[in-house]
N, C-alpha and C positions, 0 to 999 in steps of 0.2 A: 552594565546590568549584570548582576551576579548570576541570575538564572541562565542568561544567554551564554555567559562564559562557561558555566558548568555544563551546559548542553554541548557546546563546542568541544570541551575537554573529553566528555564521555564519548562523543561520536568519533573523535580523533583516536582515542584509546581503542575503541571497538574496531575502527578501520584497520588499525595496526594488527589487532588480533585476528582479523578475518582476511588478511592479505594472502594467506595460504589457500584461499578459496573455499574454506570450510563453511557449510551452511549452518552449522551449529549456532553461530552467534548472529545470524542474519534474521531480520524481521520478515516474517512471511506476509506477503501482500498477494491477496487473491484477486484475480481479474476474471470476472464473470462475463463470458462472451457468448455469441451465437453465430451460426453460419452466415456468410455473406454480409458482414457488418463492418462497414468502413470505419465507423467511430471506434469499434473494437480494435481494429488494426492500429489506428492512431493512438489509442490508449496504451496499447502494448508498447509502442515505440517510446511514448512518454515515460512509462515505467522503466524501460530498459535504460533510458537516459538518466533517470533518477538513480538507478542502481550504480551508476558510475561515481556518484557522490555520497550515497548512503548505503550501508550494508543491508540490502534487502534481497529477498528471494521471491521472484514473481512466479506464481502458480496460476496457470490458465485453467478455468473450469468452463466447459461447454455446456450450455443448458438447452432444454427443449421448450416448445411452446407451452407445455403444461406448467412450467415454473412461474411463480409469482413475480420473479425478476425479469421475465422475458421482455416486457415492454420498457424496461428501465436500463437495459444494457447499453454500453458497458457499465459495469458496477465494480467499484474497488472496495474490497473488504479487508479490514485488519482486525484480528480477534473477533470475527463474526459481526463486526460493526461496519455499517455503510459509511465510507469516507467520502466517496464521490460517485456520481452516476451521470450518464449521458455524456456531455462534453466534460472530460476529466479536468478537475481543478488541481493543477500541479502543486500549488502552495498548500491546499488543504491536505493532499496526500503527504507532502513533505512534513507538515506540522504534525500530522497524525503519527507518522513513523517516529519522529523525534519524541513526541509525547509518550508513545508506547515504550520506547527504549528507556525513557526516564522514569517509567512507572506511573505516569499521570494520564495515560491514554483513555481510560474509561470515562473520565469526566469530559473529554473533548469530543468523543465520538457519539454518533446516533446509533442506538441499539437497533438491530434488525435480525431477529432470530428466524425469519420466515424464508430461510434459504432452501 
């Protein structure tokens, strides 16, 4: 499949470019968490593991009870779009990162501007 080959080539090229540790070429993945949240801890470990295979930068954002996302945490956002929430779907996050890096992310993600 040509699209899969292109995605692998792009990611391999980017991985080589980011091997120096620069965040400039990494996809920002926001993990919305709250205090005393076991699922949030699990989600963070999943994203750290994903970062070993894809060039991502995980940014944790702690929220308060007043946030509209409070009952949905953990929530993973890419480009302010909800990618996964609750029990994190690794494949959904992986697909969203690849789509974002290939420039096709907006059509695959659910918009959620209520952050």
